[in-house]
PyMOL Python script that loads the backbone (N, CA, C, O; Angstrom):
from pymol import cmd

cmd.read_pdbstr("""\
ATOM      1  N   MET A   1     -43.996  26.161  15.233  1.00  0.00           N
ATOM      2  CA  MET A   1     -43.010  25.959  16.110  1.00  0.00           C
ATOM      3  C   MET A   1     -42.139  24.545  15.859  1.00  0.00           C
ATOM      4  O   MET A   1     -41.629  23.962  16.816  1.00  0.00           O
ATOM      5  N   SER A   2     -42.019  24.059  14.510  1.00  0.00           N
ATOM      6  CA  SER A   2     -41.465  23.064  14.223  1.00  0.00           C
ATOM      7  C   SER A   2     -40.050  23.344  13.943  1.00  0.00           C
ATOM      8  O   SER A   2     -39.577  23.039  12.848  1.00  0.00           O
ATOM      9  N   ASP A   3     -39.231  23.991  15.003  1.00  0.00           N
ATOM     10  CA  ASP A   3     -37.906  24.509  14.740  1.00  0.00           C
ATOM     11  C   ASP A   3     -37.055  23.477  15.624  1.00  0.00           C
ATOM     12  O   ASP A   3     -37.617  22.650  16.341  1.00  0.00           O
ATOM     13  N   LYS A   4     -35.831  23.570  15.536  1.00  0.00           N
ATOM     14  CA  LYS A   4     -34.951  22.864  16.377  1.00  0.00           C
ATOM     15  C   LYS A   4     -34.735  23.148  17.697  1.00  0.00           C
ATOM     16  O   LYS A   4     -34.092  22.433  18.466  1.00  0.00           O
ATOM     17  N   ASN A   5     -35.329  24.309  18.000  1.00  0.00           N
ATOM     18  CA  ASN A   5     -35.293  24.835  19.669  1.00  0.00           C
ATOM     19  C   ASN A   5     -36.255  24.300  20.295  1.00  0.00           C
ATOM     20  O   ASN A   5     -36.253  24.362  21.525  1.00  0.00           O
ATOM     21  N   VAL A   6     -37.328  23.634  19.593  1.00  0.00           N
ATOM     22  CA  VAL A   6     -38.823  23.299  20.544  1.00  0.00           C
ATOM     23  C   VAL A   6     -38.498  22.073  21.033  1.00  0.00           C
ATOM     24  O   VAL A   6     -38.051  21.114  20.405  1.00  0.00           O
ATOM     25  N   LYS A   7     -38.777  22.170  22.323  1.00  0.00           N
ATOM     26  CA  LYS A   7     -38.649  20.910  23.347  1.00  0.00           C
ATOM     27  C   LYS A   7     -40.081  20.243  23.374  1.00  0.00           C
ATOM     28  O   LYS A   7     -41.062  20.977  23.484  1.00  0.00           O
ATOM     29  N   ARG A   8     -40.251  18.687  23.263  1.00  0.00           N
ATOM     30  CA  ARG A   8     -41.445  18.139  23.313  1.00  0.00           C
ATOM     31  C   ARG A   8     -41.416  17.332  24.628  1.00  0.00           C
ATOM     32  O   ARG A   8     -40.475  16.586  24.896  1.00  0.00           O
ATOM     33  N   VAL A   9     -42.508  17.513  25.459  1.00  0.00           N
ATOM     34  CA  VAL A   9     -42.756  17.052  26.730  1.00  0.00           C
ATOM     35  C   VAL A   9     -44.046  16.455  26.760  1.00  0.00           C
ATOM     36  O   VAL A   9     -44.946  17.001  26.121  1.00  0.00           O
ATOM     37  N   ASP A  10     -44.310  15.251  27.509  1.00  0.00           N
ATOM     38  CA  ASP A  10     -45.489  14.809  27.970  1.00  0.00           C
ATOM     39  C   ASP A  10     -45.933  15.258  29.260  1.00  0.00           C
ATOM     40  O   ASP A  10     -45.199  15.343  30.244  1.00  0.00           O
ATOM     41  N   GLY A  11     -47.222  15.560  29.225  1.00  0.00           N
ATOM     42  CA  GLY A  11     -48.029  15.849  30.709  1.00  0.00           C
ATOM     43  C   GLY A  11     -49.324  15.491  30.769  1.00  0.00           C
ATOM     44  O   GLY A  11     -49.939  15.043  29.801  1.00  0.00           O
ATOM     45  N   ARG A  12     -49.811  15.670  31.915  1.00  0.00           N
ATOM     46  CA  ARG A  12     -51.411  15.295  32.051  1.00  0.00           C
ATOM     47  C   ARG A  12     -52.225  16.661  32.107  1.00  0.00           C
ATOM     48  O   ARG A  12     -51.734  17.683  32.586  1.00  0.00           O
ATOM     49  N   VAL A  13     -53.204  16.610  31.706  1.00  0.00           N
ATOM     50  CA  VAL A  13     -54.339  17.667  31.542  1.00  0.00           C
ATOM     51  C   VAL A  13     -55.003  17.887  32.980  1.00  0.00           C
ATOM     52  O   VAL A  13     -55.693  16.947  33.375  1.00  0.00           O
ATOM     53  N   GLU A  14     -54.896  18.926  33.761  1.00  0.00           N
ATOM     54  CA  GLU A  14     -55.311  19.202  35.089  1.00  0.00           C
ATOM     55  C   GLU A  14     -56.754  19.899  35.085  1.00  0.00           C
ATOM     56  O   GLU A  14     -57.731  19.591  35.768  1.00  0.00           O
ATOM     57  N   GLU A  15     -56.640  20.818  34.230  1.00  0.00           N
ATOM     58  CA  GLU A  15     -57.864  21.735  34.262  1.00  0.00           C
ATOM     59  C   GLU A  15     -58.115  22.197  32.746  1.00  0.00           C
ATOM     60  O   GLU A  15     -57.173  22.493  32.012  1.00  0.00           O
ATOM     61  N   ALA A  16     -59.607  22.241  32.282  1.00  0.00           N
ATOM     62  CA  ALA A  16     -59.711  23.042  31.034  1.00  0.00           C
ATOM     63  C   ALA A  16     -60.099  24.373  31.261  1.00  0.00           C
ATOM     64  O   ALA A  16     -60.880  24.473  32.207  1.00  0.00           O
ATOM     65  N   LEU A  17     -59.826  25.372  30.732  1.00  0.00           N
ATOM     66  CA  LEU A  17     -59.921  26.799  30.839  1.00  0.00           C
ATOM     67  C   LEU A  17     -60.598  27.211  29.546  1.00  0.00           C
ATOM     68  O   LEU A  17     -60.598  26.499  28.541  1.00  0.00           O
ATOM     69  N   PRO A  18     -61.209  28.471  29.632  1.00  0.00           N
ATOM     70  CA  PRO A  18     -61.935  28.887  28.474  1.00  0.00           C
ATOM     71  C   PRO A  18     -61.182  29.209  27.018  1.00  0.00           C
ATOM     72  O   PRO A  18     -59.969  29.407  27.077  1.00  0.00           O
ATOM     73  N   ASP A  19     -61.616  29.251  26.156  1.00  0.00           N
ATOM     74  CA  ASP A  19     -61.026  29.565  24.747  1.00  0.00           C
ATOM     75  C   ASP A  19     -59.823  28.485  24.390  1.00  0.00           C
ATOM     76  O   ASP A  19     -58.765  28.881  23.899  1.00  0.00           O
ATOM     77  N   ALA A  20     -60.059  27.143  24.665  1.00  0.00           N
ATOM     78  CA  ALA A  20     -59.191  26.059  24.341  1.00  0.00           C
ATOM     79  C   ALA A  20     -57.821  26.312  25.014  1.00  0.00           C
ATOM     80  O   ALA A  20     -56.813  26.096  24.341  1.00  0.00           O
ATOM     81  N   TYR A  21     -57.717  26.692  26.112  1.00  0.00           N
ATOM     82  CA  TYR A  21     -56.633  26.685  27.127  1.00  0.00           C
ATOM     83  C   TYR A  21     -56.897  25.555  28.059  1.00  0.00           C
ATOM     84  O   TYR A  21     -58.005  25.137  28.394  1.00  0.00           O
ATOM     85  N   PHE A  22     -55.600  25.068  28.474  1.00  0.00           N
ATOM     86  CA  PHE A  22     -55.706  24.024  29.560  1.00  0.00           C
ATOM     87  C   PHE A  22     -54.387  24.225  30.478  1.00  0.00           C
ATOM     88  O   PHE A  22     -53.340  24.754  30.103  1.00  0.00           O
ATOM     89  N   ARG A  23     -54.629  23.750  31.620  1.00  0.00           N
ATOM     90  CA  ARG A  23     -53.384  23.700  32.744  1.00  0.00           C
ATOM     91  C   ARG A  23     -53.040  22.278  32.704  1.00  0.00           C
ATOM     92  O   ARG A  23     -53.778  21.339  32.999  1.00  0.00           O
ATOM     93  N   VAL A  24     -51.786  22.237  32.288  1.00  0.00           N
ATOM     94  CA  VAL A  24     -51.170  20.813  32.206  1.00  0.00           C
ATOM     95  C   VAL A  24     -49.952  20.799  33.185  1.00  0.00           C
ATOM     96  O   VAL A  24     -49.188  21.749  33.354  1.00  0.00           O
ATOM     97  N   SER A  25     -49.872  19.421  33.888  1.00  0.00           N
ATOM     98  CA  SER A  25     -48.747  19.447  34.872  1.00  0.00           C
ATOM     99  C   SER A  25     -47.906  18.463  34.140  1.00  0.00           C
ATOM    100  O   SER A  25     -48.337  17.446  33.597  1.00  0.00           O
ATOM    101  N   ILE A  26     -46.563  18.892  34.177  1.00  0.00           N
ATOM    102  CA  ILE A  26     -45.481  18.217  33.712  1.00  0.00           C
ATOM    103  C   ILE A  26     -44.363  17.927  34.669  1.00  0.00           C
ATOM    104  O   ILE A  26     -43.945  18.849  35.370  1.00  0.00           O
ATOM    105  N   GLY A  27     -43.859  16.763  34.759  1.00  0.00           N
ATOM    106  CA  GLY A  27     -42.691  16.509  35.541  1.00  0.00           C
ATOM    107  C   GLY A  27     -43.227  16.574  37.029  1.00  0.00           C
ATOM    108  O   GLY A  27     -42.403  16.863  37.896  1.00  0.00           O
ATOM    109  N   GLY A  28     -44.441  16.348  37.371  1.00  0.00           N
ATOM    110  CA  GLY A  28     -44.924  16.285  38.892  1.00  0.00           C
ATOM    111  C   GLY A  28     -45.596  17.581  39.356  1.00  0.00           C
ATOM    112  O   GLY A  28     -46.811  17.759  39.435  1.00  0.00           O
ATOM    113  N   ASP A  29     -44.547  18.535  39.677  1.00  0.00           N
ATOM    114  CA  ASP A  29     -45.156  19.684  40.396  1.00  0.00           C
ATOM    115  C   ASP A  29     -45.140  20.951  39.532  1.00  0.00           C
ATOM    116  O   ASP A  29     -45.580  22.004  39.994  1.00  0.00           O
ATOM    117  N   LYS A  30     -44.631  20.873  38.261  1.00  0.00           N
ATOM    118  CA  LYS A  30     -44.590  22.111  37.294  1.00  0.00           C
ATOM    119  C   LYS A  30     -45.963  22.057  36.403  1.00  0.00           C
ATOM    120  O   LYS A  30     -46.449  21.057  35.875  1.00  0.00           O
ATOM    121  N   LYS A  31     -46.396  23.230  36.382  1.00  0.00           N
ATOM    122  CA  LYS A  31     -47.718  23.563  35.707  1.00  0.00           C
ATOM    123  C   LYS A  31     -47.387  24.497  34.539  1.00  0.00           C
ATOM    124  O   LYS A  31     -46.652  25.481  34.627  1.00  0.00           O
ATOM    125  N   VAL A  32     -47.961  24.111  33.527  1.00  0.00           N
ATOM    126  CA  VAL A  32     -47.931  24.929  32.212  1.00  0.00           C
ATOM    127  C   VAL A  32     -49.176  25.283  31.651  1.00  0.00           C
ATOM    128  O   VAL A  32     -50.037  24.403  31.626  1.00  0.00           O
ATOM    129  N   LEU A  33     -49.442  26.399  31.197  1.00  0.00           N
ATOM    130  CA  LEU A  33     -50.565  27.030  30.634  1.00  0.00           C
ATOM    131  C   LEU A  33     -50.400  26.632  29.041  1.00  0.00           C
ATOM    132  O   LEU A  33     -49.441  27.072  28.407  1.00  0.00           O
ATOM    133  N   ALA A  34     -51.473  25.702  28.374  1.00  0.00           N
ATOM    134  CA  ALA A  34     -51.142  25.409  27.007  1.00  0.00           C
ATOM    135  C   ALA A  34     -52.310  25.324  26.201  1.00  0.00           C
ATOM    136  O   ALA A  34     -53.362  24.853  26.636  1.00  0.00           O
ATOM    137  N   HIS A  35     -52.171  25.763  25.037  1.00  0.00           N
ATOM    138  CA  HIS A  35     -53.437  25.901  23.946  1.00  0.00           C
ATOM    139  C   HIS A  35     -53.306  24.733  22.985  1.00  0.00           C
ATOM    140  O   HIS A  35     -52.334  23.990  22.849  1.00  0.00           O
ATOM    141  N   LEU A  36     -54.512  24.711  22.320  1.00  0.00           N
ATOM    142  CA  LEU A  36     -54.467  23.663  21.317  1.00  0.00           C
ATOM    143  C   LEU A  36     -53.807  24.144  19.935  1.00  0.00           C
ATOM    144  O   LEU A  36     -53.835  25.308  19.535  1.00  0.00           O
ATOM    145  N   SER A  37     -53.268  23.169  19.334  1.00  0.00           N
ATOM    146  CA  SER A  37     -52.551  23.579  18.005  1.00  0.00           C
ATOM    147  C   SER A  37     -53.851  23.828  16.892  1.00  0.00           C
ATOM    148  O   SER A  37     -55.015  23.458  17.041  1.00  0.00           O
ATOM    149  N   GLY A  38     -53.323  24.495  15.859  1.00  0.00           N
ATOM    150  CA  GLY A  38     -54.529  24.627  14.901  1.00  0.00           C
ATOM    151  C   GLY A  38     -55.006  23.192  14.139  1.00  0.00           C
ATOM    152  O   GLY A  38     -56.135  23.165  13.649  1.00  0.00           O
ATOM    153  N   LYS A  39     -54.240  22.145  14.056  1.00  0.00           N
ATOM    154  CA  LYS A  39     -54.515  21.117  13.569  1.00  0.00           C
ATOM    155  C   LYS A  39     -55.571  20.297  14.476  1.00  0.00           C
ATOM    156  O   LYS A  39     -56.503  19.685  13.956  1.00  0.00           O
ATOM    157  N   MET A  40     -55.376  20.329  15.729  1.00  0.00           N
ATOM    158  CA  MET A  40     -56.319  19.919  16.592  1.00  0.00           C
ATOM    159  C   MET A  40     -57.784  20.689  16.759  1.00  0.00           C
ATOM    160  O   MET A  40     -58.834  20.071  16.933  1.00  0.00           O
ATOM    161  N   ARG A  41     -57.716  21.687  16.705  1.00  0.00           N
ATOM    162  CA  ARG A  41     -58.891  22.616  16.436  1.00  0.00           C
ATOM    163  C   ARG A  41     -59.680  22.361  15.159  1.00  0.00           C
ATOM    164  O   ARG A  41     -60.907  22.279  15.095  1.00  0.00           O
ATOM    165  N   LEU A  42     -58.911  22.258  14.259  1.00  0.00           N
ATOM    166  CA  LEU A  42     -59.554  21.778  12.711  1.00  0.00           C
ATOM    167  C   LEU A  42     -60.311  20.429  12.716  1.00  0.00           C
ATOM    168  O   LEU A  42     -61.403  20.257  12.175  1.00  0.00           O
ATOM    169  N   HIS A  43     -59.667  19.571  13.332  1.00  0.00           N
ATOM    170  CA  HIS A  43     -60.213  18.429  13.256  1.00  0.00           C
ATOM    171  C   HIS A  43     -61.077  18.023  14.464  1.00  0.00           C
ATOM    172  O   HIS A  43     -61.470  16.861  14.566  1.00  0.00           O
ATOM    173  N   ARG A  44     -61.362  18.907  15.327  1.00  0.00           N
ATOM    174  CA  ARG A  44     -62.099  18.994  16.709  1.00  0.00           C
ATOM    175  C   ARG A  44     -61.813  17.790  17.401  1.00  0.00           C
ATOM    176  O   ARG A  44     -62.666  16.909  17.502  1.00  0.00           O
ATOM    177  N   ILE A  45     -60.559  17.674  17.935  1.00  0.00           N
ATOM    178  CA  ILE A  45     -60.005  16.676  18.742  1.00  0.00           C
ATOM    179  C   ILE A  45     -60.457  17.318  20.079  1.00  0.00           C
ATOM    180  O   ILE A  45     -60.219  18.503  20.314  1.00  0.00           O
ATOM    181  N   LYS A  46     -61.132  16.489  20.978  1.00  0.00           N
ATOM    182  CA  LYS A  46     -61.437  16.907  22.307  1.00  0.00           C
ATOM    183  C   LYS A  46     -60.293  16.503  23.371  1.00  0.00           C
ATOM    184  O   LYS A  46     -59.647  15.460  23.272  1.00  0.00           O
ATOM    185  N   ILE A  47     -60.132  17.379  24.320  1.00  0.00           N
ATOM    186  CA  ILE A  47     -59.262  17.103  25.360  1.00  0.00           C
ATOM    187  C   ILE A  47     -60.078  17.288  26.605  1.00  0.00           C
ATOM    188  O   ILE A  47     -60.869  18.224  26.719  1.00  0.00           O
ATOM    189  N   VAL A  48     -59.874  16.362  27.563  1.00  0.00           N
ATOM    190  CA  VAL A  48     -60.667  16.421  28.948  1.00  0.00           C
ATOM    191  C   VAL A  48     -59.631  16.391  29.920  1.00  0.00           C
ATOM    192  O   VAL A  48     -58.480  16.098  29.596  1.00  0.00           O
ATOM    193  N   PRO A  49     -60.002  16.718  31.277  1.00  0.00           N
ATOM    194  CA  PRO A  49     -58.921  16.667  32.256  1.00  0.00           C
ATOM    195  C   PRO A  49     -58.742  15.214  32.763  1.00  0.00           C
ATOM    196  O   PRO A  49     -59.658  14.481  33.135  1.00  0.00           O
ATOM    197  N   GLY A  50     -57.361  14.893  32.721  1.00  0.00           N
ATOM    198  CA  GLY A  50     -57.095  13.349  32.852  1.00  0.00           C
ATOM    199  C   GLY A  50     -56.257  12.792  31.689  1.00  0.00           C
ATOM    200  O   GLY A  50     -55.582  11.771  31.815  1.00  0.00           O
ATOM    201  N   ASP A  51     -56.327  13.490  30.574  1.00  0.00           N
ATOM    202  CA  ASP A  51     -55.716  13.101  29.271  1.00  0.00           C
ATOM    203  C   ASP A  51     -54.185  13.166  29.413  1.00  0.00           C
ATOM    204  O   ASP A  51     -53.644  14.024  30.110  1.00  0.00           O
ATOM    205  N   ILE A  52     -53.581  12.331  28.801  1.00  0.00           N
ATOM    206  CA  ILE A  52     -52.147  12.394  28.556  1.00  0.00           C
ATOM    207  C   ILE A  52     -51.789  13.239  27.287  1.00  0.00           C
ATOM    208  O   ILE A  52     -52.179  12.797  26.206  1.00  0.00           O
ATOM    209  N   VAL A  53     -51.219  14.188  27.307  1.00  0.00           N
ATOM    210  CA  VAL A  53     -50.776  14.917  25.919  1.00  0.00           C
ATOM    211  C   VAL A  53     -49.381  15.285  25.706  1.00  0.00           C
ATOM    212  O   VAL A  53     -48.587  15.273  26.647  1.00  0.00           O
ATOM    213  N   THR A  54     -48.966  15.681  24.277  1.00  0.00           N
ATOM    214  CA  THR A  54     -47.632  16.097  24.192  1.00  0.00           C
ATOM    215  C   THR A  54     -47.760  17.485  23.930  1.00  0.00           C
ATOM    216  O   THR A  54     -48.701  17.933  23.274  1.00  0.00           O
ATOM    217  N   LEU A  55     -46.830  18.209  24.426  1.00  0.00           N
ATOM    218  CA  LEU A  55     -46.581  19.578  24.352  1.00  0.00           C
ATOM    219  C   LEU A  55     -45.473  20.012  23.657  1.00  0.00           C
ATOM    220  O   LEU A  55     -44.533  19.216  23.673  1.00  0.00           O
ATOM    221  N   GLU A  56     -45.307  21.032  23.054  1.00  0.00           N
ATOM    222  CA  GLU A  56     -44.309  21.749  22.287  1.00  0.00           C
ATOM    223  C   GLU A  56     -43.951  23.250  22.959  1.00  0.00           C
ATOM    224  O   GLU A  56     -44.691  24.232  22.915  1.00  0.00           O
ATOM    225  N   MET A  57     -42.797  23.184  23.510  1.00  0.00           N
ATOM    226  CA  MET A  57     -42.319  24.301  24.292  1.00  0.00           C
ATOM    227  C   MET A  57     -41.203  24.919  23.830  1.00  0.00           C
ATOM    228  O   MET A  57     -40.326  24.183  23.378  1.00  0.00           O
ATOM    229  N   THR A  58     -40.981  26.356  23.833  1.00  0.00           N
ATOM    230  CA  THR A  58     -39.771  26.817  23.316  1.00  0.00           C
ATOM    231  C   THR A  58     -39.040  27.103  24.809  1.00  0.00           C
ATOM    232  O   THR A  58     -39.566  27.141  25.922  1.00  0.00           O
ATOM    233  N   PRO A  59     -37.642  27.288  24.422  1.00  0.00           N
ATOM    234  CA  PRO A  59     -36.640  27.574  25.444  1.00  0.00           C
ATOM    235  C   PRO A  59     -36.837  28.858  26.114  1.00  0.00           C
ATOM    236  O   PRO A  59     -36.417  29.112  27.243  1.00  0.00           O
ATOM    237  N   TYR A  60     -37.605  29.788  25.241  1.00  0.00           N
ATOM    238  CA  TYR A  60     -37.880  31.375  25.958  1.00  0.00           C
ATOM    239  C   TYR A  60     -38.897  31.489  27.104  1.00  0.00           C
ATOM    240  O   TYR A  60     -38.715  32.282  28.028  1.00  0.00           O
ATOM    241  N   ASP A  61     -40.009  30.657  27.029  1.00  0.00           N
ATOM    242  CA  ASP A  61     -41.096  30.673  27.965  1.00  0.00           C
ATOM    243  C   ASP A  61     -41.549  29.381  28.601  1.00  0.00           C
ATOM    244  O   ASP A  61     -42.569  28.854  28.158  1.00  0.00           O
ATOM    245  N   GLU A  62     -40.931  28.855  29.534  1.00  0.00           N
ATOM    246  CA  GLU A  62     -41.188  27.534  29.998  1.00  0.00           C
ATOM    247  C   GLU A  62     -42.593  27.376  30.659  1.00  0.00           C
ATOM    248  O   GLU A  62     -43.028  26.262  30.952  1.00  0.00           O
ATOM    249  N   THR A  63     -43.308  28.561  30.890  1.00  0.00           N
ATOM    250  CA  THR A  63     -44.688  28.556  31.501  1.00  0.00           C
ATOM    251  C   THR A  63     -45.786  28.427  30.506  1.00  0.00           C
ATOM    252  O   THR A  63     -46.939  28.360  30.933  1.00  0.00           O
ATOM    253  N   ARG A  64     -45.568  28.388  29.298  1.00  0.00           N
ATOM    254  CA  ARG A  64     -46.444  28.124  28.076  1.00  0.00           C
ATOM    255  C   ARG A  64     -46.106  27.277  27.232  1.00  0.00           C
ATOM    256  O   ARG A  64     -44.919  27.102  26.958  1.00  0.00           O
ATOM    257  N   GLY A  65     -47.145  26.552  26.630  1.00  0.00           N
ATOM    258  CA  GLY A  65     -46.815  25.546  25.367  1.00  0.00           C
ATOM    259  C   GLY A  65     -47.983  25.234  24.541  1.00  0.00           C
ATOM    260  O   GLY A  65     -49.079  25.717  24.824  1.00  0.00           O
ATOM    261  N   ARG A  66     -47.827  24.499  23.592  1.00  0.00           N
ATOM    262  CA  ARG A  66     -48.879  24.129  22.640  1.00  0.00           C
ATOM    263  C   ARG A  66     -49.223  22.661  22.655  1.00  0.00           C
ATOM    264  O   ARG A  66     -48.292  21.858  22.610  1.00  0.00           O
ATOM    265  N   ILE A  67     -50.557  22.199  22.718  1.00  0.00           N
ATOM    266  CA  ILE A  67     -50.825  20.800  22.733  1.00  0.00           C
ATOM    267  C   ILE A  67     -50.712  20.422  21.406  1.00  0.00           C
ATOM    268  O   ILE A  67     -51.468  21.046  20.661  1.00  0.00           O
ATOM    269  N   VAL A  68     -49.935  19.514  20.827  1.00  0.00           N
ATOM    270  CA  VAL A  68     -49.764  18.974  19.579  1.00  0.00           C
ATOM    271  C   VAL A  68     -50.477  17.394  19.370  1.00  0.00           C
ATOM    272  O   VAL A  68     -50.939  17.009  18.296  1.00  0.00           O
ATOM    273  N   ARG A  69     -50.458  16.731  20.409  1.00  0.00           N
ATOM    274  CA  ARG A  69     -50.924  15.467  20.346  1.00  0.00           C
ATOM    275  C   ARG A  69     -51.656  14.967  21.684  1.00  0.00           C
ATOM    276  O   ARG A  69     -51.242  15.274  22.802  1.00  0.00           O
ATOM    277  N   ARG A  70     -52.795  14.160  21.456  1.00  0.00           N
ATOM    278  CA  ARG A  70     -53.571  13.495  22.788  1.00  0.00           C
ATOM    279  C   ARG A  70     -53.037  12.132  22.736  1.00  0.00           C
ATOM    280  O   ARG A  70     -53.165  11.634  21.618  1.00  0.00           O
ATOM    281  N   LEU A  71     -52.456  11.350  23.637  1.00  0.00           N
ATOM    282  CA  LEU A  71     -52.118  10.185  23.741  1.00  0.00           C
ATOM    283  C   LEU A  71     -53.131   9.322  24.296  1.00  0.00           C
ATOM    284  O   LEU A  71     -52.904   8.122  24.448  1.00  0.00           O
TER     285      LEU A  71
END
""", "prot")
cmd.dss("prot")
cmd.show_as("cartoon", "prot")
cmd.util.cbc("prot")
cmd.orient("prot")
């Protein structure tokens, strides 16, 4: 998704779901379903509720995203 249409936003992980999915809140009241990027899975970077993460989102579906960095 490293395209010019990709939007990067920061959010806080609210809930860990099965299969490396997470519920992330961005901008206070908006919730997004996000999954881990391949590099984060490869290097076994752990994400727990409360972590601040960076998401990549496309303009086509604002309810889903991909976690690319843990801050």
